[in-house]
ZAMARGU-4260 file (C-alpha; in steps of 0.2 Angstrom, whole numbers, plus 5000, padded with zeros to 4 digits):
<rodrens>
0) 5050/4981/4996 | 5046/4971/4982 | 5053/4957/4992 | 5041/4962/5005 | 5028/4960/4993
5) 5034/4944/4988 | 5036/4937/5006 | 5019/4943/5010 | 5010/4934/4995 | 5021/4917/5000
10) 5013/4920/5017 | 4997/4923/5010 | 4997/4907/4998 | 5003/4897/5013 | 4988/4902/5025
15) 4975/4899/5008 | 4983/4881/5007 | 4980/4880/5023 | 4964/4884/5024 | 4959/4872/5006
20) 4966/4857/5017 | 4959/4861/5035 | 4942/4851/5033 | 4940/4856/5053 | 4929/4868/5057
25) 4942/4881/5067 | 4929/4894/5067 | 4925/4887/5086 | 4942/4883/5092 | 4946/4895/5108
30) 4965/4893/5107 | 4967/4907/5094 | 4967/4916/5077 | 4956/4905/5063 | 4964/4901/5046
35) 4948/4915/5040 | 4958/4928/5053 | 4975/4923/5048 | 4969/4923/5028 | 4960/4942/5030
40) 4974/4949/5041 | 4987/4941/5025 | 4978/4947/5013 | 4978/4965/5021 | 4995/4966/5021
45) 4999/4961/5004 | 4985/4977/4999 | 4994/4990/5010 | 5013/4982/5004 | 5008/4982/4985
50) 4999/4998/4984 | 5015/5006/4995 | 5025/4999/4980 | 5015/5006/4967 | 5016/5023/4976
55) 5036/5022/4976 | 5038/5017/4958 | 5024/5032/4953 | 5036/5043/4962 | 5051/5036/4954
60) 5042/5039/4937 | 5039/5056/4943 | 5058/5059/4948 | 5063/5053/4929 | 5052/5064/4923
65) 5058/5079/4931 | 5039/5082/4939 | 5045/5075/4959 | 5040/5086/4971 | 5025/5095/4962
70) 5009/5094/4968 | 4998/5084/4954 | 4982/5094/4958 | 4987/5112/4960 | 5005/5109/4952
75) 5015/5119/4966 | 5029/5112/4975 | 5025/5100/4989 | 5037/5103/5004 | 5052/5096/5007
80) 5046/5092/5024 | 5033/5083/5018 | 5043/5073/5004 | 5057/5068/5018 | 5041/5061/5029
85) 5031/5054/5014 | 5044/5051/4997 | 5029/5046/4988 | 5018/5060/4992 | 5010/5069/4974
90) 5002/5081/4984 | 5006/5096/4993 | 4999/5096/5011 | 4983/5107/5005 | 4978/5096/4992
95) 4980/5080/5002 | 4969/5088/5015 | 4956/5092/5002 | 4956/5075/4994 | 4966/5080/4981
100) 4965/5067/4967 | 4959/5075/4952 | 4965/5082/4937 | 4982/5094/4938 | 4975/5109/4935
105) 4992/5120/4934
</rodrens>
């Protein structure tokens, strides 16, 4: 995952260099995406990858502390099916559906 983030950051840097070097008005180019569109797309991919890496790092911390598989909202167990589908899940499905992000109650 870290390699993916690094690769996406390099791609974003390349697009940013292209944007700064390109003095032409590519906004009216009928041939394809503008550099602004490429930059926005790349920036979104980087943000998504960084969020996913952060979630995985947090899950690893919960493993180390013995809290992995325990809902951070209600303190109940997170089902094995949910953890299989989303290994970084921090909330049980009930709390996740409620938008669980409050302090742990348990």
